[in-house]
C-alpha positions as CSV (number, residue, x, y, z in Angstrom):
1,M,3.3,-14.1,27.4
2,A,3.1,-11.7,30.3
3,L,0.0,-9.5,30.6
4,D,-0.1,-5.9,31.8
5,E,-1.5,-6.1,35.3
6,T,-2.1,-2.3,35.5
7,E,-5.2,-2.9,33.3
8,L,-6.7,-5.4,35.7
9,F,-8.8,-5.2,38.9
10,V,-6.9,-6.6,42.0
11,A,-8.9,-8.8,44.3
12,S,-8.0,-11.6,46.7
13,W,-9.2,-15.0,47.9
14,G,-7.8,-15.4,51.4
15,D,-4.0,-15.0,51.0
16,I,-4.1,-15.5,47.3
17,Q,-3.9,-12.4,45.1
18,L,-6.3,-12.5,42.1
19,F,-6.1,-10.5,38.9
20,V,-9.6,-9.8,37.4
21,S,-10.3,-8.7,33.9
22,K,-14.0,-8.5,34.3
23,L,-16.4,-8.6,37.2
24,E,-20.1,-8.7,37.5
25,W,-22.3,-9.3,40.5
26,E,-26.0,-9.4,41.6
27,A,-26.9,-6.1,43.1
28,G,-30.7,-5.9,42.6
29,N,-33.7,-7.0,44.7
30,T,-36.1,-9.9,44.6
31,Q,-39.6,-8.8,43.7
32,V,-42.7,-11.0,43.4
33,I,-45.2,-9.6,40.9
34,H,-48.8,-10.8,41.5
35,D,-50.8,-11.1,38.3
36,L,-54.4,-10.8,39.4
37,A,-57.3,-12.6,37.6
38,A,-58.7,-9.2,36.4
39,G,-57.7,-5.6,36.2
40,D,-54.7,-3.5,35.3
41,E,-53.0,-3.4,38.7
42,H,-50.3,-5.8,39.5
43,P,-49.2,-5.6,43.1
44,V,-45.5,-6.0,43.7
45,Q,-44.2,-7.7,46.9
46,R,-40.7,-6.9,48.0
47,R,-38.7,-10.0,49.1
48,G,-35.3,-8.4,49.9
49,A,-32.0,-8.2,48.0
50,H,-30.5,-10.8,45.8
51,I,-27.5,-12.6,47.3
52,R,-24.6,-10.6,45.9
53,K,-23.0,-13.4,43.9
54,A,-20.0,-12.2,42.0
55,T,-18.8,-13.7,38.7
56,A,-15.2,-12.9,37.9
57,S,-13.0,-13.5,34.9
58,L,-9.6,-14.4,36.5
59,L,-6.2,-14.4,34.9
60,F,-3.3,-16.6,36.1
61,D,-0.1,-15.4,34.5
62,D,3.5,-14.5,35.4
63,F,2.9,-10.9,36.4
64,D,5.8,-8.5,37.1
65,G,6.3,-8.2,40.9
66,A,4.0,-11.1,41.7
67,R,5.4,-13.6,44.3
68,E,4.5,-16.7,42.4
69,T,4.0,-17.8,38.8
70,G,0.6,-18.1,37.2
71,V,0.7,-21.9,37.4
72,S,1.5,-21.8,41.1
73,A,-1.2,-19.3,41.8
74,F,-3.8,-21.3,39.9
75,R,-2.9,-24.5,41.7
76,R,-3.1,-22.9,45.1
77,F,-6.4,-21.3,44.2
78,Q,-7.8,-24.6,42.9
79,A,-6.7,-26.4,46.1
80,A,-8.6,-23.7,48.2
81,S,-11.7,-23.8,46.0
82,K,-13.7,-25.9,48.5
83,E,-12.8,-23.7,51.5
84,R,-14.8,-20.8,53.0
85,R,-12.5,-17.8,52.9
86,I,-12.6,-14.0,52.8
87,F,-13.1,-12.7,49.3
88,T,-12.0,-9.1,48.7
89,H,-14.3,-7.6,46.1
90,P,-12.8,-4.4,44.4
91,I,-16.1,-2.5,45.0
92,D,-18.2,-4.3,47.6
93,G,-15.3,-4.9,50.1
94,S,-14.4,-8.0,52.0
95,F,-16.7,-10.8,53.1
96,F,-16.8,-14.5,53.7
97,A,-17.6,-16.5,50.6
98,V,-17.6,-19.9,49.0
99,I,-16.9,-20.8,45.4
100,G,-19.6,-21.9,43.0
101,E,-19.0,-22.5,39.3
102,F,-15.2,-22.6,38.4
103,K,-14.3,-23.1,34.8
104,P,-10.6,-22.7,33.9
105,T,-9.2,-22.4,30.3
106,T,-5.7,-22.4,29.0
107,D,-4.9,-20.9,25.6
108,D,-2.0,-21.4,23.1
109,H,0.1,-18.9,25.0
110,S,-0.1,-21.0,28.2
111,I,-2.2,-18.3,29.9
112,T,-4.8,-19.7,32.2
113,T,-8.0,-17.9,32.5
114,A,-11.1,-18.9,34.5
115,T,-14.7,-17.9,35.2
116,C,-15.4,-18.2,38.9
117,E,-18.5,-17.5,41.1
118,F,-17.9,-16.1,44.6
119,I,-21.0,-16.7,46.7
120,P,-21.3,-14.7,49.9
121,D,-21.5,-17.0,52.9
122,A,-22.2,-14.3,55.5
123,V,-23.6,-10.8,55.7
124,I,-22.2,-8.6,53.0
125,P,-20.7,-5.7,55.0
126,P,-16.9,-5.8,55.3
127,V,-15.5,-8.3,57.8
128,S,-12.0,-6.8,58.0
129,P,-11.2,-6.7,61.8
130,A,-9.8,-3.2,61.5
131,G,-13.2,-1.7,60.9
132,G,-13.8,-2.0,57.2
133,G,-10.8,-1.3,55.0
134,T,-11.7,-3.2,51.8
135,T,-8.4,-3.1,49.9
136,T,-6.1,-6.2,49.8
137,V,-3.7,-4.3,52.0
138,S,-6.0,-3.0,54.8
139,G,-7.1,-4.4,58.1
140,E,-5.8,-6.6,60.8
141,G,-5.7,-9.7,58.6
142,S,-3.4,-8.0,56.1
143,V,-1.0,-6.8,58.8
144,V,-0.9,-10.3,60.3
145,A,-0.1,-11.8,56.9
146,A,2.6,-9.2,56.3
147,A,4.1,-9.8,59.7
148,D,4.2,-13.6,59.0
149,D,6.1,-12.8,55.8
150,V,8.7,-10.7,57.6
151,A,9.2,-13.4,60.3
152,Q,9.7,-16.1,57.6
153,E,12.1,-14.0,55.5
154,L,14.2,-13.1,58.6
155,S,14.3,-16.7,59.7
156,D,15.3,-17.9,56.2
157,A,18.1,-15.3,56.2
158,K,19.3,-16.4,59.6
159,L,18.5,-13.0,61.0
160,G,15.5,-13.9,63.1
161,F,14.2,-16.7,65.3
162,P,12.2,-19.5,63.7
163,P,8.5,-18.4,63.6
164,T,7.4,-21.3,65.8
165,Q,9.8,-20.3,68.6
166,M,9.2,-16.6,68.1
167,R,5.5,-17.0,68.7
168,K,6.3,-18.5,72.1
169,L,8.2,-15.5,73.4
170,D,6.4,-13.8,76.3
171,F,7.4,-10.2,76.4
172,S,5.7,-9.6,79.7
173,K,8.5,-11.7,81.3
174,S,12.2,-11.1,81.5
175,I,14.3,-11.9,78.5
176,N,15.9,-14.9,80.1
177,V,12.6,-16.4,81.2
178,S,11.0,-15.7,77.9
179,V,13.8,-17.4,76.0
180,D,13.6,-20.3,78.5
181,I,9.9,-20.8,77.6
182,A,10.3,-20.3,73.8
183,F,13.3,-22.6,73.3
184,S,12.8,-25.0,76.2
185,V,16.2,-24.4,77.6
186,S,17.6,-22.7,80.7
187,A,19.4,-19.7,79.5
188,S,19.1,-17.7,82.7
189,V,21.4,-20.0,84.6
190,A,24.0,-20.3,81.9
191,I,26.0,-17.2,83.0
192,S,29.3,-16.9,81.2
193,A,32.2,-17.5,83.7
194,N,34.4,-14.8,82.2
195,V,31.8,-12.0,82.5
196,S,32.8,-9.6,85.2
197,A,30.7,-6.9,86.8
198,S,32.5,-4.2,84.8
199,A,31.8,-6.0,81.5
200,T,28.1,-6.2,82.4
201,A,28.1,-2.5,83.2
202,D,29.9,-1.7,79.9
203,A,27.2,-3.8,78.0
204,S,24.4,-1.9,79.7
205,A,26.0,1.4,79.0
206,T,26.4,0.5,75.3
207,A,22.9,-0.7,75.1
208,S,21.6,2.5,76.8
209,A,23.5,4.7,74.4
210,S,22.1,2.8,71.4
211,A,18.6,3.1,72.7
212,S,19.0,6.8,73.5
213,A,20.4,7.6,70.0
214,S,17.6,5.6,68.3
215,V,14.6,6.8,70.2
216,S,15.5,10.3,71.2
217,A,12.4,11.6,69.5
218,S,10.2,8.9,71.2
219,A,11.1,9.0,74.9
220,T,7.8,7.4,75.9
221,A,7.9,4.7,73.2
222,S,6.7,1.2,74.2
223,A,9.3,-1.4,75.3
224,F,8.2,-3.2,72.2
225,A,9.9,-0.5,70.0
226,F,12.7,-2.0,68.1
227,A,15.4,0.2,69.5
228,S,14.4,-0.3,73.1
229,A,14.1,-4.1,72.7
230,Y,17.4,-4.2,70.9
231,A,19.2,-2.3,73.7
232,S,17.7,-4.5,76.4
233,A,18.4,-7.8,74.5
234,L,22.0,-6.8,73.8
235,A,22.7,-6.0,77.4
236,V,21.3,-9.4,78.5
237,A,23.0,-11.3,75.7
238,Q,26.4,-9.9,76.6
239,A,25.9,-11.0,80.2
240,T,24.3,-14.4,79.8
241,A,24.1,-17.3,77.4
242,V,20.7,-16.5,75.8
243,A,22.3,-16.1,72.4
244,Q,23.6,-19.7,72.4
245,A,20.4,-20.9,74.0
246,S,18.4,-19.4,71.1
247,G,20.8,-20.6,68.4
248,M,22.0,-17.2,67.4
249,A,25.7,-16.7,66.6
250,S,26.4,-13.6,68.7
251,A,25.0,-11.2,71.2
252,S,24.2,-8.6,68.5
253,A,22.5,-11.3,66.3
254,F,20.4,-12.3,69.3
255,A,19.5,-8.7,70.0
256,F,18.4,-8.1,66.4
257,A,16.3,-11.3,66.3
258,F,14.7,-10.4,69.7
259,A,14.0,-6.8,68.6
260,S,12.4,-8.1,65.4
261,A,10.2,-10.4,67.4
262,A,9.2,-7.5,69.6
263,L,8.3,-5.5,66.5
264,D,6.2,-8.4,65.3
265,A,4.3,-8.7,68.6
266,D,3.9,-4.9,68.7
267,A,2.4,-4.7,65.2
268,R,-0.1,-7.6,65.9
269,A,-1.2,-6.3,69.3
270,S,-1.5,-2.7,68.2
271,V,-3.6,-3.4,65.1
272,A,-5.9,-5.7,67.1
273,R,-6.4,-2.9,69.7
274,W,-7.5,-0.5,67.0
275,T,-10.7,-2.4,66.6
276,D,-11.8,-1.1,70.0
277,E,-14.2,1.8,69.7
278,D,-12.7,3.4,72.8
279,V,-9.3,3.8,71.2
280,S,-8.7,7.4,70.2
281,I,-7.2,8.5,66.9
282,R,-4.3,10.0,68.9
283,E,-3.4,6.6,70.3
284,I,-3.6,5.0,66.9
285,I,-1.3,7.7,65.5
286,I,1.2,7.1,68.4
287,D,1.2,3.4,67.7
288,A,1.6,3.9,64.0
289,T,4.5,6.3,64.5
290,R,6.3,3.9,66.8
291,L,5.8,1.0,64.4
292,S,7.0,3.0,61.4
293,E,10.1,4.0,63.3
294,S,10.7,0.4,64.4
295,I,10.6,-0.8,60.8
296,A,12.9,1.9,59.7
297,I,15.5,1.1,62.4
298,M,15.2,-2.7,61.7
299,I,16.0,-2.0,58.0
300,E,18.9,0.2,58.9
301,V,20.4,-2.0,61.6
302,G,19.9,-5.2,59.5
303,G,21.6,-3.6,56.5
304,F,18.7,-4.5,54.2
305,E,19.4,-1.7,51.8
306,T,23.0,-2.6,51.2
307,D,22.9,-6.3,50.9
308,L,21.3,-7.7,47.7
309,A,20.8,-11.1,49.4
310,L,18.5,-9.4,52.0
311,W,16.2,-8.0,49.3
312,P,13.3,-10.4,50.3
313,S,13.6,-9.2,53.9
314,F,13.7,-5.6,52.8
315,R,10.7,-6.0,50.6
316,S,8.6,-7.8,53.2
317,A,9.5,-5.0,55.8
318,I,8.3,-2.4,53.3
319,L,5.1,-4.3,52.7
320,L,4.5,-4.6,56.5
321,G,4.8,-0.8,56.8
322,E,2.3,-0.3,53.9
323,A,-0.1,-2.8,55.5
324,I,0.1,-0.9,58.8
325,R,-0.5,2.4,57.0
326,S,-3.6,1.1,55.3
327,A,-4.9,-0.3,58.6
328,V,-4.5,3.1,60.1
329,V,-6.5,4.6,57.3
330,A,-9.2,2.0,57.8
331,A,-9.3,2.6,61.6
332,T,-9.3,6.4,61.5
333,S,-11.1,7.4,58.3
334,E,-14.6,8.7,58.2
335,T,-15.0,6.4,55.2
336,P,-14.9,2.9,56.7
337,S,-14.8,1.2,53.2
338,V,-12.1,2.2,50.7
339,I,-10.9,1.1,47.2
340,V,-7.8,1.9,45.3
341,V,-8.2,4.1,42.2
342,R,-5.4,4.6,39.7
343,V,-5.1,8.1,38.3
344,Q,-3.4,7.9,34.9
345,R,-2.9,11.7,34.1
346,P,-2.8,14.9,36.2
347,I,-6.4,15.9,37.0
348,A,-8.3,18.1,39.4
349,L,-9.4,16.3,42.6
350,L,-12.9,17.7,42.3
351,T,-13.1,16.4,38.7
352,V,-12.2,12.9,39.8
353,A,-14.8,13.0,42.6
354,A,-17.5,14.1,40.1
355,K,-16.5,11.4,37.6
356,V,-16.6,8.6,40.2
357,Y,-19.4,9.7,42.5
358,G,-21.5,12.2,40.5
359,G,-21.7,15.9,40.9
360,F,-24.1,15.9,43.8
361,D,-21.6,14.1,46.1
362,A,-18.4,15.6,44.5
363,Q,-17.6,18.2,47.2
364,T,-18.1,15.7,50.1
365,R,-16.1,13.0,48.3
366,A,-13.3,15.3,47.4
367,R,-12.8,16.2,51.1
368,Q,-12.8,12.5,52.0
369,I,-10.3,11.7,49.3
370,A,-8.0,14.5,50.5
371,S,-8.2,13.1,54.1
372,L,-7.4,9.6,52.9
373,N,-4.3,10.5,51.0
374,D,-1.2,12.6,51.3
375,I,-2.0,15.0,48.5
376,R,0.9,17.5,48.1
377,T,-1.1,20.0,46.0
378,P,-4.6,20.6,47.5
379,G,-7.3,20.0,44.9
380,W,-4.9,18.4,42.4
381,L,-3.9,14.8,41.8
382,D,-0.7,13.6,40.2
383,P,-0.7,10.2,38.5
384,G,-0.6,7.3,40.9
385,D,-2.8,5.1,43.2
386,Y,-5.2,6.7,45.6
387,L,-7.5,5.4,48.4
388,M,-11.1,6.5,47.8
389,P,-14.4,5.8,49.5
390,A,-16.0,2.6,48.3
391,K,-19.1,2.0,46.2
392,P,-18.6,4.4,43.4
393,V,-21.8,4.9,41.3
394,G,-20.1,6.1,38.1
395,P,-17.4,4.2,36.1
396,S,-17.1,0.5,36.5
397,S,-13.3,0.6,36.1
398,A,-10.9,1.4,38.9
399,F,-8.9,3.6,36.5
400,I,-9.5,7.3,35.9
401,D,-8.8,8.7,32.4
402,P,-9.5,12.4,32.2
403,E,-10.1,12.2,28.5
404,G,-12.5,9.2,28.8
């Protein structure tokens, strides 16, 4: 009996997505009241805030679009219950936590629910390396996880290098030397005997033409860009035996795998660099544009949209793009902590801001919401999911109903 996940909060425990039907947490302060021996005055001594322990009602079911079944998610969560992980709270953001009480229940429909305590094990401010994005898809950690998924899917589809070898590639060195290091073979000396100088020239010309056509709008793009890496790798693979050394079937297959690995390295390095306070918004936008273009070219060259068997690779590539987009939002927004709010009916932006944050902050919050999202009609929101500043003081639900 599948439940409707649109009616649930979405949180996460490390890499495990959680569906929450109810959430409560300690948000008050510790006060010591001194009852004197006589008199009507009772001095109050402030002792600081309560530890923000959250108690969540979790649901483990076969949700549409989820990567794993409810039983599998429950077993993974239970196995990780003794670990210290990052808990992503729908309102408070992300922080290191440990699990306290955990009481699962299974009903007659085979739906497993559980009451679980998440106890902060560090300072409560967000720990996302990208500067605070508090959704499950923002920050450096989410980009790294999405890149891991892409690498694994490409490897499973025989389109990419095995992740273990891919991580050993050194893009500061020549392609031959990098492959030597990653695959522990000597590809640079295995020159094909029948490759003539003219053939090498033809390969270089073909590669250059491919790169020129693909990155005409990004002449200064990094060598990590998919098109540039593909062109360079194709030229080398047509002149040497690096394809065989890496286990790829052809020069073009090697070029695709190498370019995908370059995109992986580019995404990880770029998002990590965005945590530096000296990095300008302009540099972040340039990086994000290059990464977006690289993902689009990878999807097109790989034929992900035309081959049903490559659907997992296509999906993981799209999710990587979304993770990068959210990391950009977290790194550039004036609101370092964000949540996802679902608008269910068309409504004025200012009305949403007033309902969520109160009338006093409505104007400021409306401007921040507009800067966080691509709103086609200024001041008006169509139904859909929107990023909004965290810590709303109004409704406790992450769903906006104009008639509510």
